[in-house]
N, C-alpha and C positions, 0 to 999 in steps of 0.2 A: 265853613261854607259847604256843608254836606249836601245841600239842596240847590246849589248854584245853578241858575238858569232853568230850574224845574218850575212847572206851573201846577199849582194845587188848588182844587176846589174843595172848600170845607163847608158843609151845611151845619146849621145850628151854630154859626160862628159869631153871633152877636154877644154871647156871654158864656160863662162856664168853661167846660172842657173845650168847646169849639173855639172860643176866643183864645184860650191858652195855646191851642195848636196853631192857629193862624199867626199869632205873634212869634211863637217859637220857630215855626217854619220860615217866616220872613227873616228872622235873625240869622238863619242858616242859608240865606240867599234865594229862597223861593219867591216866585210871584204868586200872589194870593187872590183868589176870588172868595170874598166873604159873603156867604149866602145865608139868609135867615128871613123868616116871616116878619121879624121885628126890624123894620127898615131903619129906624133911628139908631138902634143898637148896632146894626151892620155898618151903617155909615160912619159911626164913631170909631169902630174898630179899624175900618179901612183908613180913616183919617189918621188914627194913631200910628198905623204902619207906614203910611206915606205913599209915595209914587209907585211902589211895588205892589199895591193892592187896589182892587176895585171892589165895589159892593153891589149886590143885587137883592131885591126883595124876592123871596122864593117860598112858595108853599110846596113842600116836597111831596105832598099827597097828590099833586096834579102833574101829569106827564108833560103838559104844555109848558108849565113853569120850569120843570127840570130841563126841557129842551132849550128854553130861553136862557137858562143859567149856563148851560154848556156853550151855547152860541156866544154869550157874552165873554166867556173865557177865551174862546178861539178868536173872536174879533179883537180882543184886547191884547192877547199874548201869543196867538198862533197855534197853540197846542194844549193838550191836557196830559200831564204826566202822573198826577196823583189825584185820586178821587176819594175824599173822606166823607163817608156817610155817617154823620154824627148827630143829626137832628133826632130828637126822641120825644116821646110822650108817654105819660103813665096815668092810670087812674089813682086816686088817693088810696092809701093803705086802708083796707077794710074787707068786709065780707064779699067774696067773689060773686055771690048771688045778687048783690046790690049794684053791680056795675051795669049801667044801661047799654043797650045795643049800640047807641050812638057813640058812646065813649069807647066801647070795644072796637067798633069800626075805625075810629080815629087812631087807636093804638096800632092796629094792623096796617093802616094806610101810611102812618109816619115811620113806624119802626121796621116794617117789613116791605110793603109794596114800593116804598120810595127807593129801596135798594134795587128792586127789579127795574124801576123806571130809569134810574141813573146808570145802571149797567147797560141797558139797551142803548143809552145815549153815548156813553164814553168808550165802551169796549171796542166798537169799530174803529174809533180814532186811535186807540192804543195799539190795536192790531196793525193798523196802517203804519204807525210810527215804529213798530217793532218792539215796543216795551210799554209797560205801565204798572201802576200800583193802585190797588183798591184797598182801603182800610175801612172796616165797619166798626162802629162803636156798639159792642154787645154789653155785657154786664156780668158781674158775679151772680146776678139773679138768674142767669141762664145756666149756671153750674151748681150753685147752692141756694135754691130759692128760699126767700124769707116768707113767712106767713103773711097773708093780707095783700099780696101783690100778684095773685095767681096769673091774671091775663097778661100783665106786663112781663112777669117771669117767662111765660110761654113764648112771648114774642122775641125775647132775647135768646132763648134756646133755639128758636128758628134762625136767628141771625148767625149763631155759631155753626149750625148745620149747613146753612146756605154758604157761609164763608168757606168751609172745607170742601164742599162740592164745587163751588166756583173755582177754587184753587186748582183742583184736579183737572177741570175742563179747560181752564185758561192756561195751564202750564206750557203746553206746546206753542202757545202764542207769546210766551215771555211776559205774561201779565201775572203778577203776584197778587194774591188776595189773602189778607190776614184780618183778624179782629182783635179788639181790645176788650178786656173784661175788667172794668174799673169797679172798685167798691165805692159805696156812696161817698160823695164829696160835699163840701160846704158850698153848694150851688143853689140855684133857684128851685131845683126839683127836690131838694132834701126834705122839705116839709111834706111834700106829697108822699115820698117814700116812708116817712115816719108816721104819717097820719096827723101829727101835730108837732110843732117845733117847740120843744121845751127842753130845759137843761137835763131833765131826767131821761127823755127820749134820746138825746144826743149821747148821754153817758151810756145808755143801753147799747146804742149802735157802736160806739167806740170799744165797748167791752168785748165785742165779737171779733175785733181786729187785733191780732197778736202784736203788731207794732204800735198799737195804742192811739191811733189817730185816724181821722177821715182822710180821704185822698184830696189832692189839690189839682187845679188845672195844670200846673207845671209837671206834676207826676205823670199825668196822662199825656201831656204834650211831648215829654222826653221819650216816652215809650213809642208814641206814634212817629216821632222823628226817626228813631232807629229803624222801625219797620218801613218807613218811606225811603230811607237812604240806601245807597249802594252797599253799605256795610251789611245789609240784610239780603243781599242778592240771592242767597240760597235758602231763604226763609219764606215759605208759603204754606197756607192752610193752618196757621197757628192761631189759637185763641189765647192771647197773652194776658195772664192774670196780673193786674196792677192793683193789688189789694191788701198790701201789708200783711199777707198771710191768711186772710179771711177764708180762702177756699181749702186750706190744708185740712 
């Protein structure tokens, strides 16, 4: 029960890494706000968790919807202890010159600006409470970029730099900020990262990971759980590689 009585908002929580974190945090005693653009998926995850969870449809690119998400959390549970900015978007693997401005803008809105919006919404609450934790989902792409994902890679590099800068500025307020750098996992975004989902492409991706497999939602959830818990009370500004050795 490492997160007993803690309230966590998790974006992109209807599937993949976000779903894994929501369920793992709940197992450790947290109350969960399952936020996702996919309302059916969010509702299912919240139902799977039970009375300790609520769900809300949220477009993280919109400040008004971020504000509504945070209000739903405080209305239901009275506070926000943990903010997990996990929602993400990528262009398909390919030539950087073929990525449209519309797709580029969506990448920056979801992967970057959403963190700005959520921070403006939750940081004052955490400061008033005297503590808080913010966890951003970055990527190994921000540390060791793969070809064909240039604009996505760049957005995740931004997340890492923003995380470290936020950590320094929020430290006097007892708000810890860290990010996760997962290697690709068997989630809905895998085909986008690879360009096409074939046995050959999967083998190529696995071959770049020393431990010989893709990440799982549980791998990421356990790492996030540690960063969210009081066990990590002296950990801030870290970009934690959860990558089977990919970034070595």
